[in-house]
C-alpha positions in Angstrom: -10.8 -4.4 24.4 -7.0 -4.6 24.6 -6.6 -5.4 20.9 -6.8 -2.6 18.2 -9.3 -2.8 15.4 -6.7 -2.4 12.7 -3.0 -3.2 12.6 -0.6 -0.3 12.4 0.3 -1.2 8.8 -3.3 -1.3 7.7 -4.0 2.0 9.4 -1.0 3.6 7.6 -2.0 2.2 4.2 -5.6 3.6 4.6 -4.3 6.9 5.9 -2.0 7.4 2.9 -4.7 6.3 0.5 -7.1 8.8 2.1 -4.5 11.6 1.7 -3.9 10.7 -1.9 -7.6 10.6 -2.7 -8.2 13.9 -0.9 -5.3 15.5 -2.8 -6.5 14.2 -6.2 -10.1 15.4 -5.5 -8.9 18.8 -4.2 -6.7 19.3 -7.2 -9.5 18.3 -9.6 -11.9 20.7 -7.9 -9.3 23.5 -8.2 -9.0 22.8 -11.9 -12.6 23.8 -12.3 -14.3 20.5 -12.6 -17.6 19.9 -10.8 -18.1 18.2 -7.6 -19.0 14.8 -9.2 -15.8 14.7 -11.2 -13.8 15.7 -8.1 -15.4 12.9 -6.1 -14.8 10.3 -8.8 -11.1 11.4 -9.2 -10.6 11.3 -5.4 -12.2 7.9 -5.0 -10.4 6.5 -8.0 -7.0 7.7 -6.7 -7.8 6.3 -3.2 -8.8 3.0 -4.6 -5.6 2.7 -6.6 -3.5 4.0 -3.8 -4.4 1.1 -1.4 -2.6 -1.7 -3.3 0.2 0.7 -4.2 1.0 1.7 -0.6 0.4 -1.9 0.6 3.0 -3.1 -1.8 5.3 -0.2 -1.1 5.3 -0.7 2.7 5.7 -4.5 2.5 8.3 -4.5 -0.2 11.2 -4.6 2.3 9.6 -7.4 4.4 8.8 -9.7 1.5 12.3 -9.3 0.0 13.9 -10.5 3.3 11.5 -13.4 3.6 12.0 -14.5 0.0 15.8 -14.4 0.4 15.6 -16.6 3.5 13.4 -19.2 1.7 15.4 -19.1 -1.5 18.6 -20.4 0.1 16.7 -23.2 1.8 14.9 -24.4 -1.4 17.9 -24.3 -3.8 19.8 -27.0 -2.0 22.7 -24.7 -1.0 24.4 -25.3 2.3 26.7 -27.8 4.0 26.8 -31.2 2.5 25.4 -30.2 -0.9 28.6 -29.2 -2.6 
């Protein structure tokens, strides 16, 4: 039982999506819409927030990995000039 159920990144993405969904649902409820509309707005916002925050958090890591592989695949380096 030493390993966690979710990674830190996954937990952060889900937490941010939960906060975004709760905010959207709360604001919809404050606007005077009914409970079903508020729930749908919150669930929709949370569903769209998961891939958004996943991409946002991993943007820096992917850029670094792509730059490393780009130099190796273009034939740049010693003996290629």
